[in-house]
C-alpha positions as CSV (number, residue, x, y, z in Angstrom):
1,X,0.1,-0.1,0.4
2,X,1.5,3.4,-1.4
3,X,1.3,6.2,1.2
4,X,-1.0,9.2,0.5
5,X,1.1,11.7,0.3
6,X,4.1,10.3,-2.0
7,X,3.7,9.0,-5.3
8,X,5.7,5.8,-6.6
9,X,7.7,8.2,-8.7
10,X,8.6,10.3,-6.0
11,X,9.7,7.5,-3.8
12,X,11.8,6.2,-6.5
13,X,13.1,9.3,-7.5
14,X,14.5,9.6,-3.6
15,X,15.5,6.1,-3.7
16,X,17.9,7.4,-6.7
17,X,19.3,10.0,-5.0
18,X,19.8,8.4,-2.1
19,X,22.1,5.5,-3.6
20,X,23.7,7.8,-5.8
21,X,26.1,8.5,-3.1
22,X,27.4,5.1,-3.0
23,X,29.4,3.9,-6.0
24,X,28.5,0.8,-7.6
25,X,32.0,0.2,-8.4
26,X,34.2,-1.4,-6.0
27,X,37.8,-0.8,-5.2
28,X,40.9,-3.4,-5.9
29,X,40.7,-4.6,-2.7
30,X,37.2,-6.3,-3.5
31,X,38.3,-8.2,-6.4
32,X,41.9,-9.5,-5.1
33,X,42.3,-12.5,-2.6
34,X,43.6,-12.4,0.5
35,X,47.4,-13.3,-0.3
36,X,47.2,-10.4,-2.9
37,X,45.9,-8.5,0.1
38,X,48.5,-9.4,2.3
39,X,51.2,-8.5,-0.3
40,X,50.1,-5.2,-1.1
41,X,50.4,-4.6,2.6
42,X,53.4,-5.8,2.9
43,X,54.7,-3.5,-0.1
44,X,53.1,-0.2,1.7
45,X,54.8,-1.1,5.0
46,X,58.0,-2.0,3.6
47,X,58.0,1.6,1.5
48,X,57.3,3.3,4.7
49,X,59.8,1.3,6.6
50,X,62.6,2.3,4.5
51,X,64.1,5.2,7.2
52,X,67.4,5.8,8.2
53,X,68.3,4.3,11.8
54,X,68.8,7.3,13.7
55,X,71.4,7.0,16.5
56,X,72.2,9.2,19.1
57,X,75.7,8.2,19.8
58,X,76.8,11.2,17.8
59,X,75.3,13.6,19.6
60,X,76.0,12.3,23.0
61,X,79.5,12.7,22.3
62,X,78.9,16.3,21.2
63,X,77.3,16.9,24.3
64,X,80.0,15.8,26.6
65,X,81.5,19.5,27.2
66,X,82.3,19.4,30.8
67,X,86.1,17.9,31.3
68,X,87.7,17.3,34.5
69,X,91.4,19.0,34.4
70,X,92.8,16.2,36.2
71,X,91.9,13.1,34.6
72,X,90.3,14.6,31.6
73,X,87.1,12.6,31.6
74,X,84.3,14.0,29.8
75,X,80.6,14.3,31.2
76,X,77.5,15.5,29.6
77,X,76.7,19.2,29.5
78,X,73.8,18.4,31.6
79,X,75.4,17.1,34.7
80,X,74.5,18.5,38.1
81,X,77.2,19.8,40.3
82,X,76.6,17.2,42.9
83,X,77.6,14.3,40.6
84,X,80.8,16.4,39.6
85,X,81.6,17.4,43.3
86,X,81.1,13.2,43.6
87,X,83.8,12.8,41.0
88,X,86.3,15.3,42.5
89,X,86.2,14.0,46.1
90,X,86.0,10.6,45.4
91,X,88.2,9.8,42.5
92,X,90.9,12.6,43.0
93,X,90.6,14.0,46.7
94,X,90.1,17.7,45.6
95,X,87.1,20.2,45.8
96,X,84.8,20.8,42.6
97,X,86.7,24.4,41.6
98,X,89.8,22.7,41.0
99,X,88.8,19.7,38.8
100,X,86.3,21.9,37.2
101,X,87.3,25.6,37.1
102,X,84.4,28.1,35.8
103,X,81.8,25.2,35.9
104,X,78.3,26.7,36.1
105,X,75.2,24.4,36.2
106,X,72.5,25.1,33.8
107,X,68.9,25.5,35.5
108,X,66.3,23.6,33.8
């Protein structure tokens, strides 16, 4: 039974407008098998994973700017005064100023 407010042609036109948003053609993913899908996925992942390995070794070596004047041991630039004081007292039996002259701690 048809609604008394809409004619058959009007309802058919509404349905055409509704389904025109959905394409009838399917993408390639629907036409290929699971093995081929997995292969495509591997190839896409391989393409995005070809990044160079990043190591912090060089940047860490460059950041070792604090040098003990007695033993020439290097420390990172972010080292705390407490650690340097312990090094000077324990290893050399000297104070901080003798081992690290002019050291000022960088505040965060």
